[in-house]
C-alpha angles and dihedrals in degrees: 000000000000089000091053091050091051091049091050091051090049090051092049090050089050090049090055088049090052093049089052095055094110090059099043115094090205090063123086092230096051106148093246091055089050091050093048090051088050091054090050089049091051090051089053090049093051092046093051090048091050092044092055101047094169089058096040095102092048089047092053091047092055090045138207094286091058089051091048096046107030119183092232087067104033096040090056118100090224091064093057092042086060090054093050094043091050090063095036096050096039092052095043117021097030091047091056091050096040111137094008096116093052091047092052091049090053090047092050090049092049091048092058099039098040094248100328121173108255095192093051094050089050090051091053089050090058087061103038112030122098121219092252091054092045092051093047091048091050093053093044092048094052094041091056093041093050092047089054091049091048091052092049092046091051092052091048088062099039102040107072096213092051091044091061089064097037089050087076090070091049096047095086108111093194125024140219130158094280089056084077088073095054092108133133118242089238089058090049091048092051093054096042095050100038101036092035092050091044091051089052092051090050092050090048092053092046091049091049091050099042101030090233140039114251118229109241119237105262145190117208088348094305120113108261096240092051092046091053090047091055097041094050093082097291094159092057089067087081102040143076092260110108110211117169126175113233125255119338094343087091088065091055107032119044111243128193087244090060090062094040088062090050090056093047120107093203108126092241091054102047116119093007135127102021097162121106107192105005117043086189088087088063091048092049096046097040098248098112120120127167120166121197092242139016096241090118097039112113121167122224141062121299110246097003117148114245096242097038096103108014100126138047090248093053092048087057102038108026093073091057089052093048093045091051090052091052091050090052095046127068089213116084100215118077128198093356092302128123138177088241129031119254114272 
């Protein structure tokens, strides 16, 4: 009974944590990140209106709100499934995995250091690290972390069993910021264990070399690099608003368009743009694709049946069913689907 009481208290605490997501800088939908995305979206709206002078009056008549919340997105069942799944998954799957990433980081650190105290090394870093060392450490940390995430993401697309679970994230036929959270718990588990553990190993090696762990430069308690990543229109990555940096900047700075292409089921876009923070990984490994416009960008999964993932329960359980079928069959494709289109 005492255990159940403690579990209930933990769940209530987690529920309060969930309700405060808009006001937590470490969350993707922190209100400042939403506002910054809104500003970028308004700039896109004004640019399109200016670019099409003959339609400028019509554009103004429809207004920015109509541009921001088009019927073709919000009248689509997929949009509202994302809203329901956001609450469903956050209150079930994420609760079960709550704290796992931090635990894996601590485990990775302890593995390298022979049981060293991560908190103590970080405290020493507050006292000893120079700004130059802290900035270098921050960039090195996120470069290693992003490379790990790129590798995992690549495998999720190329290994058929993993694809069945990652497919959940790609099944949105229209996108808005909450589509970011359409993820299967197995996907979350993969990132938390492998990236979290990898981060811990990196921190352990850095601590062994430096004798302390530098505190990263931060804004509102969030590492500066992550803060900039989130504030540079992050929430447009899962949206209908096409925002592409000009020239080669798209190969250096992640744009919303970079991720739109990744979600596109057009044959030219499949298995492209796996990077999260540094598109240079895609450039280096030959998976970079950036068209001039989004005329060929269509969200969804190639070959997926219309009713395969049209409920929260199906988003959770259908991947297990499909993965089991793949394990039983010698043939990789299941139910007429494939990671890549025929031909």
